[in-house]
C-alpha positions as a printed Julia matrix, in Angstrom:
276×3 Matrix{Float64}:
   1.23   12.05  -15.42
  -0.97   14.63  -17.49
  -3.39   11.86  -17.85
  -3.61   11.3   -14.09
  -4.42   14.83  -13.62
  -7.35   14.91  -16.13
  -8.61   11.54  -14.73
  -8.31   12.65  -11.3
 -10.53   15.9   -11.91
 -13.1    14.13  -13.99
 -13.48   11.65  -11.12
 -14.0    14.68   -8.63
 -16.6    16.51  -10.87
 -18.61   13.49  -11.12
 -20.15   14.44   -7.62
 -19.67   16.71   -4.64
 -19.98   15.88   -0.99
 -19.0    18.46    1.4
 -20.07   16.97    4.79
 -16.69   15.9     6.01
 -15.01   18.96    4.54
 -17.41   21.27    6.46
 -17.17   19.69    9.73
 -13.25   19.39    9.85
 -11.29   22.33   11.47
  -7.81   22.87   10.87
  -5.08   24.7    13.01
  -1.84   25.6    11.21
   0.97   27.7    11.6
   3.64   27.11    8.85
   6.54   29.82    8.71
   8.74   29.59    5.79
   7.77   26.15    5.05
   7.19   24.45    1.85
   3.66   23.76    0.17
   4.35   20.0     0.73
   4.75   20.49    4.24
   1.42   22.07    4.72
  -0.24   19.39    2.9
   1.34   16.9     4.99
   0.41   18.66    8.18
  -3.36   18.73    6.91
  -3.14   14.93    6.19
  -1.88   14.59    9.82
  -4.51   16.45   11.52
  -7.44   14.9     9.32
  -8.27   12.04    7.14
  -8.04   14.22    3.83
  -5.57   13.02    1.21
  -4.05   14.82   -1.67
  -3.39   13.94   -5.35
  -1.43   16.0    -7.83
   1.2    16.23  -10.49
   4.45   17.2    -9.24
   5.16   18.68  -12.89
   2.08   20.93  -12.57
   1.91   21.77   -8.95
   4.79   23.52   -7.18
   4.92   21.95   -3.93
   8.41   23.16   -3.11
   7.28   26.86   -2.94
   7.99   28.66    0.24
   4.93   29.87    2.4
   3.52   31.41    5.34
   0.27   30.19    6.58
  -1.71   30.42    9.74
  -4.93   29.01   10.44
  -7.3    28.68   13.48
  -9.95   26.18   13.3
 -10.85   26.78    9.58
 -12.16   24.6     7.03
 -10.24   23.01    4.48
 -11.5    25.34    1.76
 -10.28   28.49    3.56
  -7.0    26.97    4.19
  -6.57   25.89    0.39
  -7.56   29.22   -0.82
  -4.88   30.84    1.64
  -2.32   28.29    0.48
  -2.6    28.82   -3.36
  -3.6    32.48   -3.31
  -1.81   34.31   -6.35
  -0.98   30.9    -8.21
  -2.99   29.12  -10.83
  -3.49   25.95   -8.78
  -7.16   25.0    -8.25
  -8.53   22.37   -6.14
 -11.57   20.06   -5.87
 -12.57   18.44   -2.63
 -15.16   15.49   -2.34
 -15.51   14.23    1.26
 -11.75   13.13    2.2
 -10.19   13.25   -1.34
  -8.49   16.61   -2.59
  -7.14   16.95   -5.99
  -4.87   20.05   -6.83
  -4.42   21.02  -10.53
  -3.82   24.2   -12.73
  -6.73   25.92  -13.96
  -5.5    25.23  -17.68
  -6.04   21.29  -17.01
  -9.65   21.89  -16.83
 -10.08   22.76  -20.73
  -9.26   18.99  -21.59
 -12.18   17.47  -19.51
 -14.73   17.26  -22.15
 -12.56   15.07  -24.34
 -12.18   12.41  -21.9
 -14.15    9.18  -22.33
 -13.99    7.03  -19.25
 -15.54    3.84  -18.23
 -16.3     1.98  -14.88
 -14.59   -1.18  -14.91
 -14.96   -4.4   -12.54
 -13.9    -7.78  -12.45
 -12.48  -10.62  -10.4
  -8.93  -11.72   -9.85
  -8.02  -15.5    -9.28
  -5.0   -17.83   -9.12
  -4.17  -20.83  -11.35
  -6.58  -22.69   -9.15
  -9.54  -20.7    -9.42
  -9.1   -19.23   -5.92
  -9.95  -15.63   -5.54
  -6.87  -13.44   -4.61
  -7.45  -10.72   -2.07
  -5.31   -7.68   -1.79
  -4.38   -7.3    -5.28
  -3.52   -3.72   -6.54
  -5.44   -2.83   -9.48
  -3.74    0.45  -10.93
  -4.52    2.46  -14.04
  -0.83    2.47  -15.61
   1.01    5.77  -15.22
  -1.44    7.03  -12.69
  -2.03    7.03   -9.03
  -5.78    5.99   -9.58
  -6.22    2.25   -8.28
  -7.89   -0.1    -6.03
  -7.58   -3.29   -4.04
  -9.46   -6.44   -4.58
 -11.55   -7.4    -1.67
 -11.73  -10.78    0.3
 -13.62  -12.48   -2.9
 -11.0   -11.01   -5.39
 -13.51   -8.61   -6.77
 -12.57   -4.92   -7.71
 -14.56   -2.0    -8.9
 -12.81    1.06  -10.45
 -14.45    4.15  -11.74
 -13.36    6.63  -14.31
 -11.01    4.75  -16.44
  -9.92    6.24  -19.88
 -10.77    3.78  -22.71
  -7.12    4.06  -23.87
  -5.83    3.01  -20.35
  -4.12    0.03  -19.44
  -4.9    -1.73  -16.08
  -1.94   -3.26  -14.09
  -2.81   -6.14  -11.67
   0.16   -6.47   -8.92
   0.54   -8.98   -6.12
   3.48   -9.86   -4.32
   4.85  -13.47   -5.41
   2.86  -13.35   -8.81
   3.52  -12.01  -12.28
   2.18   -8.29  -12.82
  -0.46   -8.28  -15.63
  -1.22   -5.51  -17.97
  -4.69   -5.35  -19.76
  -5.79   -2.53  -22.11
  -9.2    -1.37  -21.19
 -10.53   -0.41  -24.81
 -14.41   -0.85  -24.59
 -14.23   -3.5   -21.84
 -16.34   -2.86  -18.78
 -15.55   -6.33  -17.27
 -12.14   -7.7   -16.88
 -11.51  -10.9   -15.34
  -7.66  -11.68  -14.58
  -5.77  -15.04  -13.66
  -2.47  -14.32  -11.99
   0.25  -16.96  -12.34
   2.88  -17.55   -9.81
   6.18  -15.7   -10.23
   8.89  -18.0   -11.18
  11.82  -17.76   -9.03
  15.34  -18.86  -10.38
  18.68  -19.3    -8.91
  19.06  -15.49   -8.25
  16.47  -15.57   -5.5
  17.47  -13.79   -2.38
  16.67  -15.36    0.86
  17.14  -13.96    4.38
  20.03  -15.6     6.42
  21.33  -14.58    9.78
  22.04  -10.84    9.75
  21.33  -10.17    6.37
  20.47  -11.76    2.69
  22.22  -13.98    0.16
  21.4   -15.37   -3.15
  19.79  -18.88   -3.04
  22.54  -20.62   -4.99
  25.11  -19.46   -2.33
  23.18  -21.02    0.49
  24.46  -24.27    1.53
  22.29  -24.71    4.57
  18.76  -25.27    5.2
  16.6   -22.31    5.05
  13.06  -22.37    6.29
  10.13  -19.99    6.54
   6.6   -19.54    7.83
   4.04  -17.88    5.61
   1.8   -15.36    7.17
  -1.29  -17.39    6.25
  -0.14  -20.25    8.41
   0.45  -17.75   11.54
  -2.95  -16.43   11.13
  -4.67  -19.98   11.1
  -2.66  -20.86   14.44
  -3.55  -17.36   16.03
  -0.53  -17.48   18.5
  -0.41  -15.72   21.72
   3.41  -15.48   21.66
   5.84  -15.27   18.67
   7.53  -18.38   19.37
   4.3   -20.4    19.49
   3.85  -19.31   15.86
   6.81  -21.69   14.87
   5.52  -24.6    16.69
   4.96  -27.5    14.15
   5.71  -25.13   11.28
   9.34  -25.89   10.45
  11.24  -29.21   10.02
  14.06  -29.85   12.88
  12.67  -26.89   14.93
  11.22  -27.98   18.41
   9.22  -25.41   20.06
   7.93  -26.5    23.58
   6.66  -24.64   26.55
   8.67  -24.32   29.67
   5.71  -25.04   31.88
   1.86  -25.28   31.97
   1.43  -21.92   33.69
  -0.36  -19.04   31.51
   2.06  -16.82   29.8
   4.92  -18.81   30.37
   8.0   -18.72   27.97
   8.88  -21.29   25.1
  12.2   -23.13   24.38
  13.27  -23.25   20.87
  15.73  -26.09   19.67
  17.17  -26.56   16.03
  17.72  -29.92   15.16
  16.83  -31.35   18.58
  18.81  -31.45   21.74
  21.42  -33.69   19.94
  22.93  -30.91   17.85
  26.56  -31.18   17.11
  27.03  -27.48   18.73
  27.15  -26.89   22.46
  23.94  -25.17   22.27
  20.94  -25.82   19.78
  19.11  -22.56   21.07
  18.89  -20.1    18.23
  20.09  -16.4    18.39
  16.9   -14.22   17.79
  17.4   -11.11   16.04
  14.48   -8.63   15.34
  14.88   -5.71   13.0
  18.93   -5.68   13.99
  18.29   -6.25   17.92
  19.57   -9.31   19.15
  17.66  -11.01   22.0
  17.11  -14.39   23.71
  14.51  -16.96   22.32
């Protein structure tokens, strides 16, 4: 985490843009609260977000703070008065750090790293988290799978994370371009699937379990949730009650000749039961 602090401070010192900080005014009234409560309230009232090391900034400290239409600089000066905590503000990003941390900045050698993330079929993967291991510094790949991350230490390791794919770690060294191919995560017999009111291991499930991926729902652009299932799952028949706009849909599992008295499913959303 010490590396996180040095890295973030260095990123801040590369340039200073105070336009948003000067325009934004804050109103606070915290009595016998903690520093982290004040930070949370600032984030709620504004677009500022804080980055700090819990081991070096005491956010559990009790404080009393009142501010009326004051800018962020004045608020933070009041908040950390009498402590060794300093801060740097660049537009909406605020880094908190102890004064002693600034002495190590000159020895930090950093790079600007860019690249592209693709899958095994050479298709770009948007939404991949590219993170400097052990820090909070990271970015997300764009629609074309590209990323660009600044102030990366040469001795750092980049982590590439995406749901359903194996996480990769690559040492930066002197590289300024790092392209990555992510592989699908191999899921074995211990895979957990959603069934009814909870989850179960895949090896314990004796019935059929179906699912619809988010990509398929986006492509169909449904007006109602039930329509998102139409034509997506084997054995599930989704039909509109009538042709009137906004009319409901009926859902039959295994058709109308199910061995049960009713083939209509029980719909449970976030633990709340309802009708189909």
